[in-house]
N, C-alpha and C positions, 0 to 999 in steps of 0.2 A: 767810650762806648758808642757803638753804632746802633741806632734805634731798631733796625730790622734784623739785626744779627742774632741768630739762634743762640750762639754761645754767650753773647753779651747779655741776653735775657736770662740765661742760667746764672751768670756771674752776679747780676743784679737781684736775683731771687724771684723774678717774674715767672720763670719756669723752674721747677724743682727737679734737678737731676738726681741720680743715685750717687751722691758724693762719697768718695772714698778717701779724699785728702784735700786739704785747703790750707793755704798760708796767705801772706799778704800779696804774693805775686802770681800764684798759680791755683787753679781749681782743677781737680781731677775727679772724673766720674765714669761709671760703667757705660760702655758703648751699648746703644739700643739694638745693634745688629752685630753681636760678637762673632769674631772670626777665629777665636781660640777660647779655651776655658777661662783664661784671664784676658780681657780686652778692655783697657781703660784709656780714656782720652784725657790728655793733660793740656789745658789751655791757659795761656797767660791772661791775666786780668786786664792788661792793656790791649786794646783792639789793634791788631795789625792783620791785614787781610791775608798776606802770604809771607813766606820766608824772604821773598824779594824785598819786602818793606822794612826789613831790619837794617839798621845802620849803627855806627859807632856809639851813638848816644843811648841806644836801647839794646845793645848786644848782650847785656846781662840777662835778658829774657831767656836766651838759649841755655845759659848755665842754670837758671832757676828751673826750667823744664827738665833738664837732665837730672839735677839733684832730686827733684820731686819724683821722677820716674824711678830712680834708685830706691827711694823711700817706699814707694808703692810696691815695687818688686820685693823688697824686704818684708813688707807687711803681708803680702800674699804668699810668702815662702817660696818664691821662684828665683830668687837671686842666685842661688847656688846651681840649680839645674839649668838655668838660662832663660833669657827672654829677648825679645826683639823690640826695638824702638824704630818708628817710622814717622817722617814728616813728608807729606806730599805737598808739592808746590804747583798749583794751578791745575786746571781741568785735565790736561793730558796725563798728568801723574796720578789722577784719581781724587784730587781735592774737590769735595762737594760743598763744604761749608767754608766760606771765605773769612775765616778767623784763624790765624795761625794756631795749629794744634799738633800734638805728638800722640801717636798711637803707641801703647805699650801692650804687647801680646806675649803670652806665655802659658804654661801649664800643659804643653804638649811639645813634641818634637817639631821644630821649624825646618822647613825644606828650603833648598836653594836651587835655582833662582826662584824668587817669590812671585814673579808675574811678568 
């Protein structure tokens, strides 16, 4: 855990997000600035600042995020119609909280290119 990290504070319970899913590796909660009818953030409970900080010893984090995203999409009833998952890496890609996280967006038609 990183003491000043917003997502670490949510994981520890210091800040209470609108949790939609939790297991031993992942916390998922509603985004406070949703960009779609369903917009959930999935964060690993282990603090890693960016995707670049992953290595072989913690690569299972990505699998845990993807499986949790699948579960959340099922729970929201959007797995059949479709949804998008996004991981931004560093500021130029739009990452604003430096704790690895995945966005799950759905509930409307997604357009391409996204941005």
